[in-house]
C-alpha positions as CSV (number, residue, x, y, z in Angstrom):
1,M,21.1,9.1,-0.7
2,K,20.7,12.8,-1.4
3,A,17.4,13.9,-3.6
4,L,19.4,16.3,-7.2
5,T,18.3,19.6,-8.0
6,Y,15.8,19.1,-11.4
7,G,18.1,21.5,-13.6
8,S,20.9,19.0,-12.9
9,T,19.8,16.5,-14.1
10,L,16.5,17.1,-16.5
11,Q,18.5,15.5,-19.5
12,F,19.5,12.2,-17.7
13,S,15.5,11.8,-16.7
14,T,14.3,12.4,-20.4
15,S,16.5,9.7,-21.6
16,V,16.1,6.9,-19.4
17,G,18.1,4.6,-22.4
18,G,21.2,6.6,-22.3
19,E,24.5,6.2,-22.3
20,I,25.2,6.9,-18.0
21,G,28.0,9.4,-19.5
22,S,26.0,11.7,-19.9
23,F,24.2,11.5,-17.2
24,N,27.5,12.1,-15.1
25,Q,29.2,15.4,-17.2
26,N,25.8,17.0,-15.7
27,C,25.6,16.1,-11.9
28,K,26.6,17.8,-9.4
29,R,26.5,15.3,-6.3
30,Q,29.9,13.8,-6.2
31,Q,28.8,11.2,-3.9
32,T,25.3,10.5,-6.4
33,Q,27.4,10.2,-9.6
34,Q,29.7,7.4,-8.0
35,H,26.6,5.4,-6.9
36,F,25.7,5.1,-10.3
37,I,29.0,4.3,-12.1
38,N,28.8,1.5,-8.9
39,L,26.0,0.2,-10.4
40,N,25.9,-3.6,-11.8
41,P,25.1,-3.3,-15.2
42,L,21.9,-5.8,-15.4
43,K,20.4,-3.7,-12.8
44,L,21.3,-0.3,-14.0
45,E,18.2,0.3,-16.1
46,R,15.4,-0.8,-13.4
47,H,17.9,1.8,-11.0
48,R,18.0,4.5,-14.1
49,T,13.7,4.1,-13.6
50,L,12.6,3.4,-10.1
51,N,15.4,3.4,-7.0
52,L,16.9,6.5,-9.1
53,V,14.4,8.8,-10.5
54,T,15.0,10.9,-8.3
55,A,16.9,12.8,-10.9
56,H,14.0,14.9,-11.0
57,V,13.1,15.1,-7.8
58,S,13.4,19.1,-6.0
59,K,15.9,19.4,-2.6
60,D,12.9,19.0,-1.1
61,S,11.6,15.7,-1.6
62,N,11.8,13.0,0.1
63,A,14.4,10.0,-0.8
64,H,13.0,7.4,0.8
65,D,9.4,7.0,-1.0
66,V,12.1,6.7,-4.4
67,E,13.3,3.5,-2.0
68,S,10.2,2.0,-1.0
69,G,8.5,2.0,-4.4
70,T,5.9,4.7,-3.5
71,F,7.7,7.5,-5.7
72,C,6.2,6.4,-9.1
73,D,2.6,8.0,-7.4
74,S,3.7,11.2,-6.8
75,L,3.5,13.6,-9.4
76,D,7.0,13.4,-10.4
77,G,6.8,9.8,-10.7
78,K,4.1,10.3,-13.2
79,W,5.6,12.2,-15.2
80,L,8.7,10.4,-15.4
81,L,6.0,7.3,-15.8
82,K,4.7,9.3,-19.0
83,A,8.1,10.4,-20.2
84,K,8.9,6.6,-19.9
85,G,5.5,6.0,-21.8
86,R,6.1,7.9,-24.4
87,E,9.6,6.3,-25.6
88,V,8.3,3.3,-25.3
89,A,5.4,3.9,-27.3
90,S,7.8,5.2,-30.5
91,C,9.4,1.5,-29.9
92,L,6.0,-0.1,-30.2
93,D,5.1,1.6,-33.7
94,G,1.3,0.8,-32.7
95,Q,1.3,-2.7,-31.2
96,C,-0.5,-4.2,-28.4
97,L,0.8,-4.8,-25.4
98,F,-1.1,-8.0,-23.9
99,L,-0.6,-8.8,-19.8
100,V,-0.8,-12.2,-19.2
101,G,-0.9,-13.6,-15.7
102,M,-2.7,-15.7,-12.9
103,M,-5.8,-14.0,-11.6
104,G,-4.9,-11.4,-9.3
105,S,-1.8,-10.7,-10.5
106,G,-3.1,-7.2,-11.0
107,K,-3.6,-7.4,-15.0
108,T,-6.3,-4.8,-15.3
109,T,-4.7,-2.2,-13.0
110,V,-1.7,-2.2,-14.3
111,G,-3.3,-2.6,-17.4
112,E,-5.3,0.7,-17.1
113,I,-2.1,2.6,-16.1
114,L,0.0,1.8,-18.9
115,S,-2.6,2.7,-21.4
116,D,-2.0,6.1,-19.8
117,A,1.9,6.2,-20.0
118,L,1.9,4.7,-24.0
119,D,-1.2,7.3,-24.9
120,Y,-3.1,3.5,-25.8
121,T,-6.8,2.4,-25.3
122,F,-7.3,-0.3,-22.7
123,A,-9.2,-3.1,-22.7
124,D,-9.8,-6.4,-20.2
125,S,-10.4,-9.6,-22.0
126,D,-13.3,-11.0,-19.8
127,K,-15.3,-7.7,-19.9
128,Y,-14.9,-8.2,-23.7
129,V,-16.6,-11.5,-23.3
130,E,-18.8,-10.5,-21.2
131,K,-20.0,-8.1,-24.1
132,L,-20.1,-10.6,-26.3
133,M,-22.2,-12.6,-24.4
134,G,-25.1,-10.0,-23.9
135,G,-23.9,-8.7,-20.5
136,T,-23.6,-12.1,-18.6
137,S,-20.5,-12.2,-15.7
138,V,-17.4,-14.7,-16.6
139,A,-18.7,-16.5,-13.0
140,Q,-22.5,-16.7,-14.6
141,I,-20.7,-17.5,-18.0
142,F,-18.7,-20.9,-16.4
143,K,-21.4,-21.8,-14.3
144,E,-24.3,-22.6,-17.0
145,S,-22.0,-22.7,-19.8
146,G,-18.7,-24.6,-18.5
147,E,-14.9,-23.2,-19.0
148,A,-14.8,-25.0,-22.7
149,Y,-18.0,-22.4,-23.7
150,F,-15.9,-19.2,-22.3
151,R,-12.6,-20.2,-23.6
152,E,-13.8,-20.2,-27.3
153,Y,-15.6,-17.1,-26.4
154,E,-12.3,-16.0,-24.7
155,S,-10.3,-17.0,-28.3
156,K,-13.0,-15.0,-30.5
157,A,-12.6,-11.7,-27.8
158,L,-8.8,-12.4,-28.5
159,Q,-9.0,-12.4,-32.0
160,K,-10.9,-9.0,-32.2
161,L,-8.8,-7.3,-29.4
162,S,-5.3,-8.3,-31.3
163,L,-7.1,-6.7,-34.7
164,V,-6.9,-2.8,-32.8
165,P,-3.5,-0.9,-32.7
166,Q,-2.4,0.8,-30.1
167,Q,-3.9,-1.0,-27.1
168,V,-3.1,-3.0,-24.1
169,V,-5.0,-5.4,-23.2
170,A,-5.0,-7.3,-19.9
171,T,-6.0,-11.0,-20.9
172,G,-7.8,-13.5,-19.0
173,G,-5.5,-16.1,-16.0
174,G,-6.1,-19.0,-19.0
175,A,-6.3,-17.2,-22.1
176,V,-2.5,-18.5,-22.6
177,V,-3.3,-22.4,-22.2
178,R,-5.0,-22.2,-25.9
179,P,-2.3,-22.0,-28.7
180,L,-4.6,-20.0,-30.7
181,N,-4.8,-17.6,-28.3
182,W,-1.0,-17.0,-29.0
183,R,-1.5,-16.6,-32.3
184,F,-3.2,-13.3,-32.0
185,M,-1.2,-12.2,-29.1
186,R,1.4,-12.2,-30.9
187,Q,0.4,-9.7,-33.3
188,G,1.8,-7.4,-30.6
189,I,4.3,-8.1,-27.7
190,T,3.2,-9.9,-24.3
191,V,4.1,-9.4,-21.0
192,F,3.7,-11.7,-18.1
193,L,3.7,-10.3,-14.1
194,D,4.9,-12.8,-12.0
195,V,2.9,-12.8,-8.3
196,P,4.3,-15.2,-5.6
197,L,1.4,-17.7,-5.1
198,D,1.1,-17.0,-1.5
199,A,1.0,-13.0,-2.8
200,L,-2.2,-13.5,-5.0
201,A,-3.9,-16.0,-2.6
202,R,-3.6,-13.0,0.2
203,R,-4.7,-10.8,-2.5
204,I,-8.4,-12.6,-3.5
205,A,-8.6,-14.2,-0.2
206,A,-8.9,-10.8,1.4
207,V,-11.8,-10.3,-1.4
208,G,-13.6,-12.8,-1.8
209,T,-13.3,-15.7,-4.4
210,D,-16.9,-16.0,-5.1
211,S,-16.1,-14.0,-8.5
212,R,-13.8,-16.7,-9.6
213,P,-15.0,-19.5,-10.6
214,L,-11.9,-21.7,-10.9
215,L,-11.5,-21.3,-7.2
216,D,-14.0,-24.0,-6.3
217,Y,-12.7,-25.5,-3.0
218,D,-14.3,-26.5,-0.3
219,S,-13.1,-24.7,2.2
220,A,-13.7,-22.6,5.8
221,D,-10.7,-20.7,4.8
222,C,-10.9,-18.4,1.8
223,Y,-6.8,-18.4,2.2
224,T,-6.2,-22.4,1.7
225,K,-9.1,-22.3,-1.1
226,A,-7.4,-19.7,-2.9
227,F,-4.0,-21.1,-2.5
228,T,-4.8,-24.9,-3.5
229,A,-6.5,-24.2,-6.7
230,L,-3.7,-21.4,-7.7
231,S,-1.3,-24.3,-7.0
232,A,-3.2,-26.1,-9.2
233,L,-3.2,-24.0,-11.8
234,S,0.2,-22.5,-12.2
235,K,1.4,-26.3,-12.8
236,E,-1.1,-26.7,-15.4
237,R,0.1,-22.7,-16.7
238,S,3.6,-22.3,-15.9
239,E,4.9,-23.7,-19.3
240,A,2.3,-21.4,-20.9
241,Y,3.3,-18.2,-18.9
242,A,6.7,-19.1,-20.0
243,N,6.2,-18.2,-23.3
244,A,5.8,-14.2,-22.6
245,D,8.2,-12.1,-24.9
246,A,8.8,-10.5,-21.2
247,T,8.2,-10.9,-17.3
248,V,8.1,-9.1,-14.5
249,S,8.9,-10.7,-11.5
250,L,7.4,-8.6,-8.8
251,L,10.2,-10.7,-6.1
252,N,13.0,-9.2,-8.2
253,L,11.4,-5.9,-8.5
254,A,10.2,-6.0,-4.2
255,A,13.6,-6.5,-3.9
256,C,14.7,-3.5,-6.1
257,V,12.9,-1.1,-4.2
258,G,13.8,-2.4,-1.0
259,L,10.0,-4.3,-0.1
260,K,9.7,-6.7,1.8
261,D,6.1,-8.5,1.0
262,V,5.4,-7.8,-2.7
263,L,1.9,-6.4,-2.2
264,D,3.6,-3.3,-1.4
265,I,4.7,-2.5,-4.6
266,T,2.2,0.3,-6.2
267,P,1.2,-0.5,-9.6
268,T,2.4,2.6,-10.9
269,T,5.8,1.1,-10.1
270,I,4.7,-2.2,-11.6
271,A,3.7,-0.6,-14.9
272,M,7.3,1.3,-14.9
273,E,9.0,-2.1,-14.6
274,V,7.0,-3.6,-17.7
275,L,7.5,-0.9,-19.6
276,V,11.8,-1.0,-19.2
277,Q,10.9,-4.9,-19.5
278,A,8.7,-4.4,-22.8
279,Q,11.8,-2.2,-24.0
280,K,14.5,-4.7,-23.0
281,Y,12.5,-6.8,-25.1
282,L,12.4,-4.6,-27.9
283,N,15.5,-3.6,-28.5
284,S,16.6,-7.4,-28.5
285,K,14.8,-7.8,-31.1
286,R,16.3,-4.9,-33.1
287,R,20.1,-6.3,-32.6
């Protein structure tokens, strides 16, 4: 796909949620125009903000970067992420955004990127618990006092964090299992980062399981240890994760940007998808 000139498409790139007709009227390249017309409406928004963000690329830009999902990490991609962030922030009207998902799903990394895009502050609920406990690590809390003790402090942390407006909160993987926590998270909107278990196990195995107190399975193979524990936790939590207001499926996202391995998707691309799905949810509430 040929990149478009900046001037011909600036109007489209700064109004991602608008009607496609306004883009078509300004498009100078018939081939790209026809590509947009033929898009499946259900995939149009994702194409607008991910694959087809070449609307803001100069003639010399590499379209392959867009198709592979790396465009969002370029200067132009970050500009579009910031523009989308401003758009979604106006819809959020100060509400917090809570990221939920399994351990290793990238909530903290993606959350920090989102906070910058939205001009929000960022908080990690696990880090907040550690602060409440005088700096004791989550792993140490589990070891010395048990999971139930940690969950009590996790709920206290989420209660306090839910009172702070304009904040992106990365929650712990098990925060969803307590109904009380949902009462706090419902003060904002929740987005589930849905990552395949195999990918989670590979990511965790690459850095080790020592800092993951719930991955206590005897196995010399770090991947097997992680996958076994994650599978058990996923069965316990899947219904709870389904309560999230919006879901970002990395399998679907990888297919959209043409990647075979979900771990090749950049955090910035995932952040863009979170904004897209959050906006869809917010718009649906207004209808």
